[in-house]
C-alpha positions in Angstrom: 25.4 8.7 -31.4 25.3 12.5 -32.0 24.3 14.7 -29.1 21.1 16.0 -30.7 20.1 12.4 -31.5 20.7 11.4 -27.9 18.6 14.3 -26.6 15.8 13.4 -29.0 15.9 9.8 -27.8 15.9 11.0 -24.2 16.4 9.1 -21.0 14.1 8.4 -18.0 15.3 9.6 -14.6 13.7 9.0 -11.3 14.0 10.0 -7.6 12.4 8.5 -4.6 10.7 10.9 -2.2 9.6 9.8 1.3 6.2 11.2 2.3 5.4 11.2 6.0 1.8 11.0 7.3 1.9 12.4 10.8 -1.8 11.5 11.4 -1.3 7.8 10.7 2.3 7.7 11.9 3.6 6.2 8.6 5.9 7.2 5.8 5.5 5.9 2.3 7.6 6.2 -0.8 6.7 8.0 -4.0 8.7 7.8 -7.2 9.1 10.9 -9.3 10.0 10.2 -13.0 11.2 12.8 -15.4 13.1 13.3 -18.6 16.9 13.1 -17.9 20.1 13.6 -19.7 21.9 10.7 -17.9 22.0 7.3 -19.6 19.8 4.7 -18.0 21.1 1.6 -16.2 19.4 -1.6 -15.1 17.6 -1.0 -11.8 15.1 -3.0 -9.8 11.9 -1.2 -8.5 10.1 -3.7 -6.4 9.5 -6.7 -8.6 10.1 -4.8 -11.8 13.4 -4.7 -13.6 13.6 -1.4 -15.5 16.1 0.8 -17.3 16.3 4.1 -15.5 18.7 6.8 -14.3 18.4 6.9 -10.5 18.7 10.5 -9.1 19.7 11.8 -12.6 19.7 15.5 -13.3 16.4 16.5 -14.9 16.3 18.2 -18.2 13.7 20.7 -19.3 10.7 19.8 -21.4 11.3 23.0 -23.2 8.2 24.8 -22.1 9.3 26.1 -18.7 6.6 25.7 -16.2 5.8 25.6 -12.5 5.1 22.8 -10.0 1.6 24.2 -9.8 0.9 23.2 -13.4 1.3 19.5 -12.8 
């Protein structure tokens, strides 16, 4: 597959973030999913078998941006 075709197809990357709640004394997981340039592999998220690229390098949406926009 040509590089530009691969980028148009795109891949789904994800990273798990642990969020602590000091008031309740618990920590819970949040999954952040984003467009990635790394090919996906079979992965299991809880009971769900998915094709994702764990901890892949994120690629730009092409519009720039800021975390405050999302």
